[in-house]
N, C-alpha and C positions, 0 to 999 in steps of 0.2 A: 558478405556471404557469397560463396562461390556457387555457380550453377552446376547441376549434375551433368556429367559427361554425356555426350550424345551416344545413344546405343549403337553398337556396330551393326551395320546392315551391308551385306555383300551379295553379289549375284553372279551367275554365269548366264550367257545369252547365246546358246547354240542355235545355229541355223539348220532347220530340218531339210537339208537339200541332198543328203546322201547318207552313207553309213556313219554310225557314231564313231568319232575319231578319238584316238588315244590322247591327243592333245586336249580334247575337251575334258577327259577324266583327270588329266594332270592339273589343269587350271581349276577344275572343280574341287579336287582334293585340297589345294592350298586355300581356296576360299572357304571351304567347309571347316578346315582346321582353325583358321583365323576366327571365324564366327563362333565356333563352339568354345574355343579357348577364352574368348572375351564375352561369353554370355550373350552373343548376338544372334542375328537371323541370317540364314542362308537361303537365297531365293533362286528359283529356276524361272527364267524368262525365255520364251520361244520367239526368236527373231525371224519371223517368216514373211518379211516384206518382199522377198524374191518369189513372187507367186508362180512364176513359170517353173521353178525348180523345187519348190517346197512341196512336201507331201505328208499326210497324216501317218503313213507307215514309217517314214524316217523319224518323225517326232516320237512315235511310240518306241521305236528302236533305241533312241537316245535315252529315254526314261527307263526302259528295261535294262539297258547296259549299266547306267549309273546305279540303279538299285541293286543289280547283281554285284556290283563292287561294294555295296554297303553305304553309298553316299545318298542320304535322303535329304529332302529340302523342307523348309518350314513354310514356304509359300510357293505356289506354282499353279500351272493351268489345271492340274488334276486334284490338287489339295486345297485350292482356293487361298484366301488371304484378304486382308483389308486394303491392298493396293492394286487390285486387279483391274481389268483383265490382264492375264499374264501371257497372252499371245498378241504380238504386235498387230496382226491382221484384224484384231478385235478392238483396236484402239485408234482407228483412222480418224474419227471425229476429234479426238484429243489433239492429234498432230495437226489437223487442219486449223483448229483454233489457234494453236501456238505459232504456226508459220504465218498465219494472217496477222498476228500481233507484230511479227518481225517486219512484214511488209508495211504495215501502218506506221511503225516507228521509224521506218527508213533504213532498217538494218538488212533488208532483203528486197529483191525485185524480181519481176517476171521477165522471162527470156523466151524468145521464139526461134532462136538459132537452130537451123536444121543440122542433122548429122553430117550432111555433105559439107556444109560450111565449117563445122567444127573440125572435120577431117582435113580440109584445106588449110585451116589455121595451124593445126598441128604439123602438117607437112611443111609449111613455110617456116615455122619456129625451128623445126629440126634442121632445115636447110641453112638457116642463119645461126645455128648452134645456140639458140635461145632456150630458156626453160620452157617446157611445154605446160599449157594450161589455158583456161578460158581468157580471151583477150578483152573482156568487158564491153563487147559491142552493144548489147542491150542495156547495159548499165548506164550508158551515155544517152540512150534514146528516151523519148517521152513515154512514160508508162501508160498514158492515155492511149497513145498510138499502139503500143504493144498489146494492151488489153483489148483493143478493138480487133486486132488480128486474131486473138484467142477466141473472142466472141463470134468471129466469122468462121471458126472451125480450125484455125491453125493450132497444132499442139504446142503447149507451153509448159515450162518448168519454172520453179522459183529457186533463185540463187542467193547465197549469203553475200552481202556487200563487205568484202574483206578490206581492211585498211591498206592503203597503198604504201604507207610509211610506217616506221617504228618496228617494234619487236613483240613477239608473243612469248611469254615466259611461264613456265610451270615447274612444279617440283615433283620429281619422281622419288619415291621413298628410297629406292636402291641406288639411284644415280645422282641425286641432288638436283640442283637447278638445271633446266634445259631451256635454251634460248633459241628461238627460230625467227629469222627475218621475215617480216610479213610479205615481202616481195616473193618469198618462196611458197606462199599459200594462195591458191587461186580462189576464185569465186565459186565455191563448191555448190552443186545442186543439193537442195534441201527437200524439194518436193517434186516428184516426177509427173509426167503428163498422164500416167495411168491412175493418178489419185493416191499413190502410195508414197510414203516418205522414203528418203534414202536412209542408209544405216546411221549416218551422222546425226541427223535430226532426231530420229526415233530414239537413238541411244541416249542422247543428252536429255531429252524430255522425260524419258522413262526413268533414268537414274535420278533425276530431280524429284519426280512425283512419287517414286518408290522409296525415297529417303536413303539412297545408297551413300554410305559414308566413305567407302574405300573401293576403288576400281582395281581389282587384282586380275590382270589379264596378261597375255603373251606380249613380248617385246615387239612383235610385228606391228602392234598398234601404236607405237610411239610416234610414227610419222603422221598419224591421223589426229593425235592428241591436240596439236595447235588448233586444228579446225574445231575441235570440241570446246577448247578453252575460249575461242572467239565467240562461239555460240553461247556459252555461259555468260560471257560479258555482255553480249547483245541483249540477253534476257534480264541482265542485272542480278544473276545468281552467283553464289559461291560454288565453285566446283569441288568435287570430292578429292580425297587423296589418291593420287595415281601410283600404282605399284606394278611395274611391268616385269613379269617373270622372264627368265632366259628361255630361249627357244630350245625344244628338243632337237638334237642333231644326230646325223649319221656319223660314222667314224671319220668320214672325210670332211666333217664340219658343215656339210650341206644340211638344209632343213629336212627333218624327217618327212618323207612323202611315200605314197603308195607305190611309186616306181622303184624304190630301193628296198623298202621294208614293209611288212604288214603294218597297217596303222588303224585298222578297224577293230573296235572293241569286240565286235562279233567274232572276228577271227580268233582273238585270244581266248574267247570263251569256248568256241568250237574246237580249237586246237588242244584244249585240255589244261590251260593255265588256270591256276587257282585264283579266285578274286583277291584274297588277302595277299597273295604273292605279288600280283600286279600293282596293288595299292602300295605295298612296301617298296617295290621297285620304283614307282613314280615318285614316291617321297624322297628316295635317295637322289633323284635327278637334280634337286636344287636345295636340299636341306641336309644339315649334318647335326647329329646329336652331340651334346657336350661330352658324352662318354664314348663317342665314335662308334656306337653300335650300328650294325647293318641289318639286323633282324628286329622288327618291331611290329606291334599291332596298330590298328587305326587309333585305338584309345591312347596308346603310348604317344603316337604322333601328335594328337590333339593336346595332350597334357604337356608336352615339351615344346610345342610350337611357338616360335617367335619369328616375326618378320626379319628381325636383325640377323638371324642365322641362315637366311636365304643367300645362296652363293650365286654370283653372276657368271661364273665360269661355264662355258658351253657344255651343258649336260649331254653326254653321248648315250643314245638309246641303243645299248649293247644287248642284242638278243641272246648272246652266249651267257651274259651275266644274268639275264632274266631266266634263262633255262636252268642255270646253276641254282638260282634262288628258288625256283619252283621245285627242284629236286630236294632242296633242304626242307621246304615246307612239307612235301609229301612224307619224307622220312621222319621229320622231327615234330611236326604239328598235326599229324593224322595218325589215328590208330589203324590197325589192320582192317578192322570192320569198316572204318570210314573210307579206306582206300577201295575196299570191295564195292561199297555204295557209290563211290566216285566213278569207278570203272563202269558200273552198271548204268549210271546216269549219263556218263560221257560217251561211251562207245556202244553199249549194248542195251539201250533203253528199248522198251516195247515200241515206242513211237518210231524210233529210227529203224529197228529191225523190220517193223511192219511195212516200211517203205521199200526195203531191200528185197525181202522174200519174194514178192510177186515178180520181180525182175530176174531172179536167178533160179527159181525152183524147177523150171523146165530143163535146166542144164546140170543139175546135180543129182547124185544117186544116194549119197549118205552124208552125214554131218561134216566129216573132214573135207569132203569135196567143196562144201560151202566155204570153208576157210580159204582153200586154195583159189577158188574161182572168184570170190568176192573180196579178197584181201584189200584191194584199193579203196574200199569203202571205210576202212579203219586205219590204213597206213598214213604216215606223215608224208614222206617223200616218195614219189613214183617216177623219178627221172630215169630215162633211158638214153642211149647214145644220141647226141644232139642232131646227127645227120637225119634221124628219123622225123625231125620236125620240119625239114625242108619241104616246100611245096614243089610239085612237079613243074619243070620248065620256068621256075621263078628264081631269080638270083637271090643269094642270101640276104643282101642289103635290103632288097625290096620285100623279101619274106618277113624280115624283122619289122619293117614299117607296117606291113599289113597286120601282123599280130598285135602291134601296139594299138592300131585302130580298132581291131576286134575286141581286145581286152577292155578298152574304154567303152565300147558299145555294150559289152556284157555287164560291166560294172554299173552302168546306168539302167540296166534292164529291170523293170518291175511290172508284174511279179516275175520272179525267177523260176518259172515253171516250164515244163516240156514244150507246151504250145508256143510260148513266147521265145524260148531258145531256138526252136525249130524255125520260126519266122525270121528271127534275127540272123541266124547263120545263113539261111537261104537268100535273104535280102543282101547280105554281105557278099555272097558269091556273085549275085547279079550286078551289084554296084561296082565290083572290081574285076569282072569278067573272069571269074574262077569257076572251074568245074567242082561240083559239090564233093565228089570223091577225093579230089586233090586237097581239099581243106578238111573234110570231116575226119579222115584217118589221122593226120598229124594232131588234130585237136583231141581225138580219142586217146592218142598216146600221151599227150601232155597231161590230161586229167586223170588217166587210169594207169598209164605205163604198160598197157596191153593192147594187142590188136583185136583180140576176141573178148568182147564184153557184152553186157545187155545193151539195148538200144541207147545210142549216144545221148539223145536229148533227155530221156527219162533218167539216165545215169547222172548227167550233170545236175538235173533238178534235185535229185536225192543228195548228191554231194554238197550242193548248196553253193551260193555265190562265193563265199569266202574261200572254201577249199579250191574251187575252180580257179578263182582269181590268183591265189597264191601259187598253185601248181603251174599255171600258165606263165606267170612271171618268172618262176624258177627255171622253167624250160627255156624261156626267152633269154634269160641270163646265160644259160649253158650254150645257147645258139650263138650269142654274141662272142663268147669266149672260144668257140670252135676255131681251130687253125684254118686259115684261108687256103 
């Protein structure tokens, strides 16, 4: 008599440390399709062990964006489930128990090496052209001595005792067997001095306790998988099937990043891309239908999904292809009435117009003046001649560097409102010895394409982080391309 097959359980584990990334949606789509095709469960787990950068706003934005796309989960922090909690910050006692098991069994040890000592070790390894990694200093010391230091107030971490010899082997569904020499895997930190686990420990413990059968994630995690396999072995557990999807790439084969392309799901929503278009596009990144169709619904994708049809060829995140596809969806998948509703929701909603009217009503006399004066609130591109972006008495190379710093500062700004934008820009001027007028006007031109606009900070707040970010990066690209 044969036993029943183990029910499929898959998960995604986004970190709520910024805007919801298009890569999260890409991985979520393939996990969702695999679960639904096989009658399994799709789980959302919030991996918020980076307490300095994690935020509730980011977590909510991730969930809102995935739901906008039509990807719902069976278990998660907001819907519950029998394997919770589903936020790692709420599972700390669980991780402590398991890491203590590893210490007691001799598979892990306490370490009190300072950051200064670790920096010196790395510097020496680089000078000798040796692989970088922890040198095992505390591994060879008496643990009684190390624990005494911790009890006296010295910060300590717990590290995995990685084998010095042999190999670690695992099977990737798409690539077959992968073998790594254990000399290439250092004694990773499992538990930090702040009482939080590292990604590696939390990931393995959670996948085990949540019954995850298939780990479907991006190929950037392949290099971490030997660490996870060693952890499974230390606990005496069988690891799930690993399935590493190909990375989304730019046309030049570099990894998709916000420096070259919009990557936030909020950008695509605000820019007017349809959710079913974006899902269709992401599905095309690494999957092909047997009939080679390019237009399909989420239901079609689930019904026809097979891991065997995932292609490892580097999928190019081609914005022109996405734009073409969105046009097809507008013309072929929407009625005229639906397009009217789409325009009202996307560009002319009461909520959005209510933010704009107070900023412009003193400067217009009739309705058509509103369109001419406030067009940048609705336009896509607002580029002007790149020389307008130069800062007074600052050479172009330095100007570009300063804008990079500024954009990163604004990308991290929360909340993105007039008060915080004002403070951020003025602090930036002080930090870099700039006159406010020499920065504010170029920034105004970057985000609006005009010299005369409503107040800058209020305007940026209404435009929102995504529009400002995208327009500023487009302006920066034009500035880089300007003849010297």
